[in-house]
C-alpha positions in Angstrom: 14.0 -57.6 -28.6 14.5 -56.1 -26.0 18.0 -54.3 -24.6 18.8 -57.1 -22.2 22.8 -56.6 -22.2 25.1 -53.7 -21.2 28.0 -52.9 -23.6 31.3 -54.5 -23.5 32.8 -52.3 -26.1 32.4 -48.7 -27.1 34.5 -46.7 -29.4 36.7 -49.5 -30.2 37.6 -50.3 -26.3 36.7 -52.5 -24.1 34.6 -51.6 -21.2 35.3 -51.7 -17.5 32.7 -50.4 -14.5 34.2 -48.2 -11.6 32.0 -49.6 -9.4 29.7 -47.6 -7.5 29.7 -48.2 -3.1 26.8 -51.2 -2.6 26.8 -52.9 -5.8 25.6 -56.5 -5.3 26.7 -59.8 -7.6 22.9 -58.9 -9.3 23.6 -55.6 -10.1 26.6 -56.3 -12.2 26.2 -55.0 -16.4 24.6 -58.1 -18.3 27.3 -58.8 -20.8 29.1 -61.9 -22.2 32.4 -60.8 -20.3 32.2 -64.1 -18.3 33.6 -62.6 -15.4 32.7 -63.7 -11.6 31.6 -61.5 -9.1 35.2 -60.6 -8.0 36.6 -60.3 -10.7 34.2 -57.9 -12.5 34.7 -55.9 -9.2 38.1 -55.7 -9.0 38.6 -55.0 -12.7 39.2 -51.5 -12.4 41.9 -51.4 -10.4 43.9 -53.4 -13.1 42.6 -51.5 -16.1 43.6 -48.3 -13.9 47.4 -48.6 -14.5 46.4 -48.2 -18.1 43.2 -45.8 -18.2 43.7 -45.2 -21.7 43.1 -48.4 -22.9 39.7 -48.6 -21.7 36.1 -46.7 -22.3 35.2 -46.5 -18.5 31.2 -47.3 -17.4 30.0 -45.2 -14.6 26.6 -46.3 -13.1 24.9 -46.8 -9.8 22.3 -49.3 -8.2 19.0 -48.6 -10.3 16.7 -49.4 -7.2 17.6 -47.2 -3.8 21.3 -46.9 -4.6 23.2 -47.0 -1.3 26.0 -43.7 -3.4 24.3 -41.3 -5.4 26.0 -40.7 -9.1 27.3 -37.0 -7.8 30.0 -39.1 -4.9 30.3 -42.0 -7.5 31.8 -39.5 -10.1 33.6 -37.7 -7.4 35.6 -40.3 -6.0 36.4 -42.2 -10.1 38.3 -38.6 -10.6 40.5 -39.1 -6.9 40.9 -42.9 -7.8 41.9 -42.8 -11.7 43.9 -40.7 -13.8 41.3 -39.7 -16.0 43.6 -37.7 -18.2 44.4 -40.1 -20.8 40.7 -41.4 -21.4 39.2 -41.5 -24.7 35.3 -43.1 -24.2 33.2 -42.7 -21.1 29.9 -44.2 -20.8 26.9 -43.4 -18.5 24.9 -46.0 -17.6 22.0 -45.5 -14.3 22.5 -42.2 -12.2 19.6 -43.0 -9.7 17.0 -44.9 -8.8 14.3 -46.3 -11.2 11.3 -44.4 -9.1 12.8 -41.2 -9.4 12.8 -41.2 -12.8 16.7 -40.8 -13.5 18.2 -38.5 -16.1 21.4 -37.3 -17.8 21.4 -33.6 -16.5 23.6 -34.1 -13.5 26.0 -36.2 -15.5 26.2 -33.7 -18.1 27.0 -30.8 -16.0 29.8 -32.6 -13.6 31.1 -33.3 -17.4 31.1 -30.0 -18.1 32.2 -28.9 -14.6 35.4 -31.0 -15.1 36.0 -30.4 -18.2 39.6 -30.1 -17.4 40.0 -34.0 -15.8 38.9 -34.9 -19.4 41.4 -33.3 -21.9 41.7 -36.1 -24.4 37.8 -37.2 -24.1 36.2 -38.4 -27.4 33.1 -40.5 -27.4 30.3 -40.4 -24.9 27.5 -42.8 -24.1 24.9 -41.6 -22.2 22.5 -44.2 -21.4 23.8 -47.5 -21.3 21.0 -49.1 -19.4 19.1 -52.6 -19.7 15.3 -53.0 -19.3 16.0 -54.6 -16.4 17.1 -51.5 -14.4 15.1 -49.3 -16.5 13.0 -49.4 -19.6 14.0 -46.8 -22.6 10.8 -45.0 -22.2 11.0 -44.1 -18.5 15.1 -42.2 -19.2 14.4 -38.6 -19.0 17.6 -36.9 -21.1 18.8 -33.2 -21.4 19.9 -30.9 -23.8 23.1 -32.6 -25.2 24.7 -28.5 -26.4 26.3 -27.2 -23.5 28.1 -30.9 -23.4 29.1 -30.7 -26.8 30.0 -27.2 -26.3 32.7 -28.0 -23.5 34.2 -30.6 -25.4 34.4 -29.3 -28.9 37.0 -32.2 -30.2 34.4 -34.9 -28.8 34.3 -37.3 -31.8 31.4 -39.7 -31.1 28.0 -38.9 -29.1 25.4 -41.6 -28.4 22.2 -40.7 -26.4 19.7 -43.7 -25.6 16.2 -42.3 -24.4 14.5 -39.0 -24.8 12.4 -38.1 -21.7 9.4 -37.2 -23.7 7.7 -40.5 -24.3 4.5 -38.4 -23.0 1.6 -37.7 -25.2 1.9 -33.8 -26.5 0.0 -31.9 -29.7 2.3 -32.1 -33.0 3.1 -28.8 -32.2 3.5 -28.8 -28.5 6.9 -27.7 -26.9 7.6 -29.4 -23.6 8.5 -27.3 -20.7 10.3 -30.1 -18.2 14.1 -29.6 -18.1 14.2 -33.3 -18.8 13.8 -34.2 -22.4 16.1 -34.9 -25.2 17.3 -31.4 -26.9 19.5 -31.7 -30.4 20.0 -28.5 -31.3 23.8 -27.9 -31.4 24.4 -24.2 -32.9 28.2 -25.3 -34.6 30.3 -28.4 -33.3 32.7 -28.9 -36.1 34.7 -32.3 -34.0 31.5 -34.4 -33.9 31.8 -37.4 -36.8 29.0 -39.8 -35.1 25.8 -39.3 -33.5 23.5 -42.0 -32.1 20.1 -40.9 -30.8 18.9 -44.4 -29.6 14.7 -44.3 -28.6 11.8 -45.9 -28.3 9.9 -43.2 -29.7 11.6 -40.1 -31.4 9.8 -36.7 -31.4 9.5 -34.7 -34.7 10.4 -31.8 -32.6 14.2 -33.6 -31.9 14.6 -34.2 -35.7 14.1 -30.6 -36.6 16.4 -29.3 -33.6 19.0 -31.8 -35.2 18.4 -30.8 -38.7 18.9 -27.0 -37.5 22.0 -28.2 -35.9 25.6 -26.9 -37.7 27.3 -30.4 -37.3 29.7 -30.2 -40.6 31.8 -33.2 -40.0 29.2 -35.2 -39.0 29.7 -39.0 -41.1 27.2 -41.5 -39.7 23.8 -40.8 -38.4 21.4 -42.9 -36.5 17.8 -42.3 -35.4 15.9 -44.9 -33.6 12.6 -43.7 -34.8 10.0 -45.8 -32.4 6.2 -46.0 -31.8 3.3 -43.5 -31.5 3.0 -45.4 -28.4 6.4 -44.0 -26.6 5.9 -40.7 -28.5 7.0 -40.9 -31.9 5.4 -38.7 -34.3 8.1 -37.4 -36.9 7.2 -37.1 -40.6 9.5 -36.6 -43.4 9.0 -33.1 -43.1 10.6 -33.1 -40.2 14.0 -34.4 -41.6 13.6 -32.1 -44.9 16.8 -30.3 -44.9 18.6 -33.9 -43.8 16.3 -35.8 -46.5 17.2 -33.5 -49.2 20.9 -33.3 -48.3 21.0 -29.7 -47.1 22.1 -30.8 -43.6 25.4 -32.5 -42.8 27.3 -32.2 -46.0 29.7 -34.9 -45.1 27.5 -37.2 -44.1 28.4 -41.4 -45.8 26.1 -43.3 -43.4 22.2 -42.8 -42.3 20.2 -45.3 -40.0 16.7 -44.9 -39.5 15.9 -47.7 -37.5 13.9 -48.8 -35.2 10.6 -47.3 -36.9 7.2 -48.7 -36.8 6.6 -47.6 -40.2 10.2 -48.8 -42.1 8.0 -49.3 -45.4 7.1 -46.0 -45.2 10.9 -44.5 -44.6 11.9 -46.5 -47.8 9.3 -45.0 -50.4 10.7 -41.3 -48.3 14.4 -42.6 -49.1 13.8 -43.3 -53.0 13.6 -40.2 -54.0 15.4 -38.3 -51.1 18.7 -36.3 -52.7 20.5 -37.7 -49.5 20.6 -41.5 -50.9 23.1 -40.4 -54.1 25.5 -39.5 -51.0 25.1 -42.2 -48.7 27.6 -45.1 -48.7 25.6 -47.6 -46.2 22.1 -47.5 -45.1 20.2 -49.0 -41.6 17.1 -49.8 -41.5 17.3 -52.6 -39.1 15.2 -52.9 -36.0 12.4 -52.1 -37.9 8.7 -53.6 -39.6 10.0 -54.2 -43.0 7.6 -55.4 -45.2 7.3 -56.7 -48.9 6.4 -53.4 -49.9 9.3 -51.7 -48.7 11.2 -54.9 -50.6 10.0 -53.9 -53.7 11.1 -50.2 -53.3 14.3 -51.6 -52.6 14.6 -53.7 -55.5 12.8 -51.2 -58.4 14.9 -48.4 -56.9 18.9 -47.8 -59.0 19.8 -45.7 -55.8 19.3 -47.9 -53.2 21.7 -51.0 -55.7 24.6 -47.6 -55.5 24.9 -48.4 -51.6 28.0 -50.3 -50.5 25.7 -52.1 -47.4 22.3 -51.8 -46.5 21.1 -53.2 -42.9 17.9 -54.9 -43.0 18.1 -57.1 -39.9 14.7 -57.7 -37.9 12.6 -57.6 -40.8 8.9 -58.9 -41.8 9.7 -60.7 -45.3 8.7 -64.2 -46.3 11.4 -66.4 -47.0 10.5 -65.8 -50.8 10.3 -61.8 -51.0 13.3 -62.3 -48.6 15.6 -64.1 -51.0 14.1 -62.1 -54.0 15.6 -59.0 -52.0 19.2 -60.4 -51.1 19.1 -61.6 -55.0 18.5 -57.9 -56.4 20.8 -56.9 -54.0 23.7 -59.1 -54.1 23.5 -58.8 -58.0 24.3 -55.0 -57.8 27.4 -55.8 -55.4 25.4 -54.4 -52.0 26.1 -56.1 -48.8 22.7 -57.0 -47.3 21.9 -58.5 -43.9 18.6 -59.9 -44.0 18.8 -62.0 -40.7 16.4 -62.0 -38.3 13.2 -62.7 -39.7 10.1 -61.8 -37.9 6.5 -62.9 -37.7 3.5 -60.8 -36.9 1.9 -60.4 -33.3 -2.1 -61.8 -33.8 -4.9 -59.7 -31.5 -8.5 -59.7 -32.6 -8.0 -61.3 -35.7 -4.9 -58.6 -36.5 -1.5 -58.9 -38.0 0.7 -56.2 -35.6 4.2 -55.7 -36.9 6.1 -54.2 -33.7 10.3 -52.5 -33.9 12.5 -53.9 -32.1 12.7 -51.7 -29.1 9.2 -49.8 -27.6 9.1 -49.4 -24.1 
């Protein structure tokens, strides 16, 4: 799987684009809207009559944009009454050759905080693989953004800006990498970090954050080839239940080693507090399925999402039967077959590069 579609819905609202200058038919967001070029281009004019009914997306052309992101953002403030807007999506912020990131977008949102008094949901990185691979996206420290928006309810980020090799204890010096330590934020309920490779450092930063109302947390772990080096110790405060006392949903998604995380979760105190668990987009195999079947705490959950897995049909059916018999809703769709190279079976999560 690759990320081949832009969002069509965010925070319960349909997404509408405020078009940057120079976007042509081939630069339209990929999605299932079914709109023609002209309809897509003019949709925002109708949406501007009721801005609160839409999640607004700002993005520029991914190759040599005619209009840069900053001018597009300022033109948006002039053209649309942003006061009632509750959800904002940021896509490409510059030409892919320049390794675009989200520092400028973050700082513009902070600088123009008064223009968005009702903003509750932000998505940084709505980018398809045709625009940029996830591993190419630079990012930024999200703490100043959250500080500027104390009532923000939902934050989604895609990309980490940190896919190159580092020693496990090496701290990045760049200001283009994702940083997740938030001293305190009393409004955030949903945090989703999508990546092709999540650093242990980022997990430690996150677990040191004070987010007392966080209920929904998703981490896309990814592949070692693209920066993934997180280990259970990096998430120890989360797994012990010490961090995020209000957490009810946990996603450890898109992992190259899903079975290992199933084994860790089986003895983790946090599992007893959860209502739903998401291990989808990963590499679940027979060993992980066995642990899921044999561990009572998994059978106490309301729902487990396991779609995109590497189970045989027999193992899949046994797991489904065991969980549904306990009243657990389970998604076991998208059976995958391993790739083969030099006589070796290779098991990949859904999103890497």
